[in-house]
Phi, psi and omega in degrees: 000348162087335184270341183278148176295146178288103182294149180284125180290155178290158181286146175285165175124243185292137180283142176245141180279144177294142184257351179203142179304330182294341181266007182250141170230124178250113189233127177257136177262126185235143177167163182291162180300130181091003182281345176106022181297311183295319178298321180293319179300315182294324178292322178292322177298321178293315181297329183279349183088009184282341180231160185274339173202171193310108175072013186244139175253185189301326183275006178089357180274179177262160182278347180218157183055048181265352180290145182298324179296320179295323177297316183291320184272351178057042177197158178285137176233002181211162176287131180236135176258128176232102177277131179230146179268147174202114175054041179085002177254156171250117180255118174266103180271125181250105181272123184249152174292148180264347184280140187299333181295342184247035180295337175298321176293323177296315181298322178296319178297320178296323180294320186281340189263165174248351179204161184230139170255116177268115183262119180237144182270133179294340181264345184247335181084198183252120181268170184297323181293325177294321176299320181294322177292323177303317180295323177298316178295321179297324182296332180253005176070030181287132176298141183220151170225164183238134178241122179266120181250184179058035178292345178280353179296150187303318184251025179292133181226101184298316182299315179294323180292323176298319178298317180296319179294320178298321179290318184284322189250341186280341181064233181277358185229081182297338179285000174277351181237102185219150181284145171269336181225154172246134178293144177249120184262147179272195180300147181287132180281169178303330180279003178092355182268132177256112184290152176281125182244351182189186180224148174247120179284121184287328179280313184279340186055041177246151178257132179242106188262124181252004189294336181274355184100349175234155180279117179240133183259138180205171176280139177291152178285164180303325182286346181265341182301317180299334181294331187255346188299310182294315181295324181292319179298316180294322179296313181299315179298320180294319180295312182296320181295313184286336176279353179059037176267083187294324180296316181294323180297318177299318179295319182293314180294337178280000177097002181287139175282124180264128182290154186298321182301317179295318179298318181293323176298317178293322177299313180299320181294317182291321178294313181298328179282352180073034181238349178230135189231093183293148177250130177238160176250142178214140176228062185291338185266357182295144183280157171068226190296332186274001182300133177089005182300128177090352185289318179297317179299324179291317178298322178295319179295316183299314183280329184259338185244342181269151182289155174274166175301338178295340183265004181253132176281128181292152173303163183299135183239138176227169168287169179295344178269359176097005179280130181300146180226124180271136177238148171291154181294111168048057182263112179299338181262003180279183176296144182291124172219113178225159184228138176280114182260347177202142177234134178218168180242134176248133184297339182256322185268331186097214181288132178238128183250122172275123190238136170258124179269122180261333180207151178079193180226131179264130182233150181293152174068012175265160180266129181236162176264131180251116180251122176273173186249012178066043179272045181295336179290347177251016178086012180263134180283134175294144179204146177211089190224160171264137178221146174269123183277158178267218182287153172260142181209164173250125181287144174211094190065227179279350181278156170235113183263125190295138176245147178283329180191172174225116183270171178305132182100345185260168176241144179205160175261138180244128181266151167067030168272092191289337183254347184289137179236166178303127180100350181284158179255136173253131180212175179294143185293333179267002178213066186292132181230166182222130178266145176296126184289156177277158184284131178244142177293149179277126178290129188233009176252113182279138176233104180275129183228159172215152181298140183287327181213176179297322179297320178292325181298324180293332183259352189296314184301314181292321179296318179293319181297322178291322181298312182285337175293326181282328190232100181289354176272005177251136180238132180258129180231129171257095187282113182288338182278317182261353180059038177245149169267119186239126174257112180272125185238175180271342181178182185294319179296320177299316179295319179298319179293322178298315180295319181294320179292321175303319183284309188276327185268325185244003174065033181243119177262126180235157174251139176271129181239160179302135180283134180255143172260160187277087178282159179223167175236155174205159177282136177265340183222163176286143181204176180220159181209155178232126179253119182237115179236094184231118180219141178220113183217049180084141182069207179293133176267188176233127184216119176199129177229134174217148179240128183233159172239138183236137177220145181287153177237162178299155181304137179089002183279338182079209181245127176248142177235126183239131178260116176235028180285135177239153174073012176071023179303323171245116181306147185303324184289344182259354178295316175298332179293318177300314180299317181299319179293322179296313182294323178297317178292324178297323179295330179276339183090166183231349184238303183236013178086015178256150182306141181263128185226169169057063174207161179244132176248125177248120178277116186259320188200174176174183178219153180220162179242138184298333183250314191272349178283145183206169176302312182297320180297318181284334171297316180295319180297319178299318178295318180296320180298319180293320179295319179294320178298321180291329183294333183258008186235164174272125181252127175271138170266124184259138177242148177287139179246131179256143169265122183242149175239122183246120175258115189220148176299147184303331183292340185248007183299314182299316180296320180292316180297318179297318180295319180297321178298320179290347177260020181065027182277154174243114179286125182270336180165168177229155181216129180283133178239180182288164176071024178067038180238159178233138175262117180254128175248134184208161172248127185224136174302135183299331181295342182265353186238025179301321181249025185295328179300323180281315184293322180294321179299319179294317182297321189254010182055039174080012186257350183262153175230155175214158174229158182219151174210149181293133178255305183183174168258141177216159184301138179275146177307140187306319184292324178287319179299318181296321179297319181291324177295320179296318179296320180294322179293320179290325179292325179290000000 
């Protein structure tokens, strides 16, 4: 904000625990991949004095993107916490991945933070996924600011970018999105580009020059004053209006000069209420003298303009039995309520849980209650256990700096919570509580895997269980119908990271195999069959004959067995044997090896032998009778049909509808929703949407979402069914 003295940053090295929630700021950085979030975090760490040179800690590593997978892929794939000191405050910077596949990490960051910095690139603009995250923040009233990066790009235009942000984020009130500073450009280079060398504070009317490599404050020249007069007037009116300070507005419109301190107080009030969104400029990646431009101004905004944890209402809390529990706002002396926002594994420490403390104070070596959320549908084991926590620490790159405690409002890493998973609640063992979980996207891309070798098979189960414990956006399925192990992911990049973690972190090598859907068979026509199992080869023989009639039933009816035998042609004790044989054969299938469903079998007649008939013989006869009936009947191959709901921007409705039609989909209807979006409901065969999570993202440029649910099985088109039968025959 420019008018405050540049407070001396705390010294780097040993981590210090926050002593009061008012001294903590929890800020999440949001933006598309490549917008410069990680570079900005490292520049802020440098500006605060937390690192010894740009983005480097004592061991030579970086404070963010330190995971080996991130190094190899050259992008963030996980949530990273970087605590930095500034002027007596502790700022917890939460760096999130920008790629859509890792939205689970983004949601965790939003849960842990009290304010958000939206990082947008001056050369790339605002993409659809960033707009969607903005709307999520708006829905919960999270305070936000915007940082424009890549000002060093040849065609970067801060003024135009500010206009785009106002249009994208301001909604009906573009004056809610206004710059606090204007970039100051230096002499024009031979290529025609004039680099940004400083900033002009619109409230303080001070010039902050970075051209020498250090931030120097001075009065703007006479020729620069006209540049800021109009922008300053609009900013002041916007701040006063959004802070709803009507008295001050009357004074300002009456020509009275409003002092800067009053304006900053109103700015803080408007930002904290989530109604005014200041725009700042930063060029942390610029080479030479301009490195770090805008970082001090940003740190000042975070400490002076963003809300404290005391101003945030904690998520809903209940007892483990579901009874509501009221908590004071962020009380360090209140009952312990903390939440695991991220789980990771360290090769030396073991499982490490990143925790946000909402109430009470967390201390090392105490026993806490760990409450799970019953995510058994995603392969997570239910748990409600007491555990002794290990050391508390603040992460800094690969280092873990020991903390004495973590008070309400702060973030800390907890070691050795062997049962705690992402989303779990930590509370006092004698007062167990449960926090309402945050919403996670449903993983919709199936990845069928199998162990590469016998040694891998022995480790696969444990590796997968650890993987899903760390990532609640991943679902593990042991499909009993297809006999496949399926890891459901959010996209291809998410799947790649999962496989890489299995290999490098847990020592499990797996092979990816084609994903199978649960096909079924059914009778299309009424038919009959005779099962004759007669063998005599010395000793007891085998003798069983049965005659059955088969008729199709409506979908969802299952298998019915009716006994109409008269005169004891089939002894009563062997009638269940016939049924058992029929059901066993139905489970194996009769045409392409898929389970046979939705039919009625009527046992009409049969023959038995007083000595050679047995339970096993009549089971075999029942199976033979069903196979014979199928040989003379038309068999439908049934495929599962999913009902899907696609929420897509109006610009892409036509493309999505056309694509669904090409997938043999039937559109059930459309519905207009807010924000220029349309909800499309359709029924699509599951075999056609295996990669729909990837394809829809491509179709809609990452702006569409969809959900799916099983509807029913229905007959597959003859030409497709025939191809699958041929494939099944060749495989056999």
